[in-house]
N, CA and C of each residue as an Amber inpcrd file, in Angstrom:
protein
   198
 -23.6800000 -44.9500000  39.7740000 -22.6060000 -45.0360000  40.7360000
 -21.7540000 -46.2670000  40.4590000 -22.3840000 -47.3690000  40.1110000
 -21.6520000 -48.6070000  39.8510000 -20.7380000 -48.4510000  38.6380000
 -21.2360000 -47.7970000  37.5920000 -20.4490000 -47.6630000  36.3770000
 -19.2420000 -46.7690000  36.5930000 -19.3770000 -45.7820000  37.4380000
 -18.2640000 -44.8880000  37.6810000 -17.1320000 -45.6090000  38.4090000
 -17.4280000 -46.3900000  39.4280000 -16.3760000 -47.0900000  40.1510000
 -15.7410000 -48.1790000  39.2900000 -16.5400000 -48.7800000  38.4290000
 -16.0050000 -49.7980000  37.5280000 -15.0400000 -49.1740000  36.5240000
 -15.3790000 -48.0230000  36.0060000 -14.5040000 -47.3700000  35.0380000
 -13.2300000 -46.8610000  35.7000000 -13.3160000 -46.4140000  36.9460000
 -12.1280000 -45.9630000  37.6720000 -11.1800000 -47.1320000  37.9070000
 -11.7210000 -48.2830000  38.3110000 -10.8800000 -49.4690000  38.5060000
 -10.2660000 -49.9220000  37.1940000 -11.0250000 -49.8630000  36.1280000
 -10.5230000 -50.2660000  34.8150000  -9.3990000 -49.3380000  34.3610000
  -9.5670000 -48.0460000  34.5440000  -8.5350000 -47.0850000  34.1580000
  -7.2750000 -47.2860000  34.9920000  -7.4250000 -47.5590000  36.2660000
  -6.2760000 -47.7930000  37.1370000  -5.5180000 -49.0550000  36.7060000
  -6.2350000 -50.0850000  36.3300000  -5.5980000 -51.3210000  35.8750000
  -4.8470000 -51.1010000  34.5660000  -5.4310000 -50.3430000  33.6660000
  -4.7790000 -50.0620000  32.3850000  -3.5100000 -49.2480000  32.6060000
  -3.5630000 -48.2500000  33.4790000  -2.3730000 -47.4470000  33.7740000
  -1.2800000 -48.2900000  34.4090000  -1.6550000 -49.1890000  35.2980000
  -0.6740000 -50.0520000  35.9540000  -0.0030000 -50.9780000  34.9520000
  -0.7730000 -51.5560000  34.0580000  -0.2060000 -52.4310000  33.0300000
   0.7200000 -51.6550000  32.1030000   0.3330000 -50.4440000  31.7370000
   1.1580000 -49.6300000  30.8530000   2.4730000 -49.2530000  31.5270000
   2.4320000 -48.9140000  32.7940000   3.6410000 -48.5710000  33.5230000
   4.5620000 -49.7810000  33.6360000   4.0180000 -50.9310000  33.9550000
   4.8120000 -52.1490000  34.0710000   5.4500000 -52.5090000  32.7260000
   4.6820000 -52.4300000  31.6560000   5.2280000 -52.7250000  30.3280000
   6.3410000 -51.7530000  29.9650000   6.1540000 -50.4680000  30.2490000
   7.1620000 -49.4680000  29.9310000   8.4460000 -49.7170000  30.7060000
   8.3230000 -50.0060000  31.9920000   9.5140000 -50.2750000  32.7990000
  10.2550000 -51.5170000  32.3040000   9.5420000 -52.5750000  32.0310000
  10.1840000 -53.7960000  31.5480000  10.8410000 -53.5870000  30.1870000
  10.1830000 -52.8380000  29.3280000  10.7520000 -52.5650000  28.0080000
  12.0590000 -51.7850000  28.1240000  12.0800000 -50.7490000  28.9550000
  13.2870000 -49.9440000  29.0880000  14.4060000 -50.7140000  29.7800000
  14.0720000 -51.5370000  30.7520000  15.1010000 -52.3530000  31.4020000
  15.6970000 -53.3330000  30.4010000  14.8650000 -53.9400000  29.5770000
  15.3640000 -54.8610000  28.5580000  16.2120000 -54.1260000  27.5200000
  15.8080000 -52.9380000  27.1400000  16.5610000 -52.1620000  26.1570000
  17.9250000 -51.7670000  26.6970000  17.9740000 -51.2890000  27.9250000
  19.2550000 -50.9280000  28.5390000  20.1200000 -52.1690000  28.7190000
  19.5150000 -53.2810000  29.1150000  20.2710000 -54.5200000  29.2540000
  20.8600000 -54.9870000  27.9380000  20.1100000 -54.8590000  26.8680000
  20.6330000 -55.2500000  25.5600000  21.8140000 -54.3810000  25.1550000
  21.6860000 -53.0730000  25.3510000  22.7650000 -52.1770000  24.9490000
  24.0170000 -52.3860000  25.7870000  23.8610000 -52.7120000  27.0630000
  25.0390000 -52.8530000  27.9060000  25.6720000 -54.2360000  27.7780000
  24.8810000 -55.2930000  27.7380000  25.4480000 -56.6370000  27.7030000
  25.5350000 -57.2060000  26.2930000  24.5930000 -56.8970000  25.4450000
  24.5880000 -57.4420000  24.1030000  25.5280000 -56.7230000  23.1630000
  25.7360000 -55.4470000  23.3630000  26.5560000 -54.6640000  22.4500000
  27.9630000 -54.4360000  22.9940000  28.2730000 -54.9530000  24.1670000
  29.5860000 -54.7890000  24.8010000  29.9710000 -53.3210000  24.9540000
  29.0210000 -52.4880000  25.2930000  29.2690000 -51.0770000  25.5700000
  29.0500000 -50.8250000  27.0600000  29.9190000 -50.0550000  27.6810000
  29.6790000 -49.7430000  29.0850000  28.4920000 -48.7900000  29.2450000
  27.8110000 -48.9220000  30.3550000  26.6350000 -48.1010000  30.6120000
  27.0010000 -46.6240000  30.7300000  28.2270000 -46.3270000  31.1560000
  28.6440000 -44.9380000  31.3210000  28.7540000 -44.2040000  29.9950000
  28.9050000 -44.9300000  28.8910000  28.9500000 -44.2720000  27.5790000
  27.5540000 -43.9860000  27.0410000  26.5580000 -44.7070000  27.5200000
  25.2050000 -44.5500000  26.9930000  24.3930000 -43.4940000  27.7330000
  24.6130000 -43.3790000  29.0490000  23.7950000 -42.4780000  29.8580000
  24.3500000 -41.0590000  29.8140000  23.4810000 -40.0580000  29.8880000
  23.9500000 -38.6700000  29.9260000  24.6110000 -38.3450000  31.2640000
  25.3420000 -37.2350000  31.2790000  26.0950000 -36.8170000  32.4660000
  25.1920000 -36.6180000  33.6860000  24.0280000 -36.0260000  33.4840000
  23.1370000 -35.7480000  34.6130000  22.6800000 -37.0400000  35.2860000
  22.3860000 -38.0690000  34.5040000  21.9460000 -39.3470000  35.0620000
  23.1080000 -40.0230000  35.7850000  24.3090000 -39.9380000  35.2130000
  25.4780000 -40.5270000  35.8600000  25.7660000 -39.8430000  37.1930000
  25.6130000 -38.5140000  37.2430000  25.7970000 -37.7930000  38.5000000
  24.7580000 -38.2230000  39.5290000  23.5190000 -38.3780000  39.0960000
  22.4500000 -38.7750000  40.0070000  22.6900000 -40.1720000  40.5680000
  23.1720000 -41.0920000  39.7310000  23.4310000 -42.4570000  40.1750000
  24.7620000 -42.6200000  40.8940000  25.6070000 -41.5910000  40.8430000
  26.9120000 -41.6640000  41.4890000  27.9170000 -42.4770000  40.7020000
  27.7100000 -42.6170000  39.4100000  28.5920000 -43.4150000  38.5660000
  29.5450000 -42.5570000  37.7510000  29.4740000 -41.2460000  37.9080000
  30.2980000 -40.3570000  37.1100000  31.6950000 -40.2870000  37.7030000
  32.6770000 -40.6880000  36.9250000  34.0660000 -40.6250000  37.3730000
  34.7220000 -39.4370000  36.7030000  35.4030000 -38.6050000  37.4610000
  36.0610000 -37.4520000  36.8520000  37.2230000 -37.9250000  35.9700000
  37.4200000 -37.1990000  34.8980000  38.5150000 -37.5520000  33.9960000
  39.8400000 -37.1800000  34.6300000  40.8540000 -37.9690000  34.3430000
  42.1830000 -37.6980000  34.8890000  42.7330000 -36.4270000  34.2500000
  43.1970000 -35.5180000  35.0770000  43.7440000 -34.2810000  34.5610000
  45.2650000 -34.3750000  34.5490000  45.8820000 -33.4970000  33.7700000
  47.3350000 -33.4940000  33.6700000  47.9720000 -32.7530000  34.8320000
  47.1760000 -32.0450000  35.6060000  47.6950000 -31.2860000  36.7380000
  47.8260000 -32.2220000  37.9290000  49.0100000 -32.3310000  38.4900000
  49.1700000 -33.2110000  39.6580000  48.4360000 -32.6600000  40.8790000
  47.8980000 -33.5430000  41.6670000  47.1940000 -33.1600000  42.8930000
  48.1760000 -33.2540000  44.0510000  48.3700000 -32.1470000  44.7930000
  49.3430000 -32.1760000  45.9120000  48.8820000 -33.0470000  47.0590000
């Protein structure tokens, strides 16, 4: 019984560390691409993500809006 609870706690700690490392890595990668490369974030992210974040701006059309 003791070994089972110890292994469960160990697995939970490993998963937590992996998730934290993954999040920090991706945040650093996105930060580098946006600030280090002088590219706007809207050019890097796909349309679906931009729609979800509310950052998608419609392109100006040639048809006037009444």
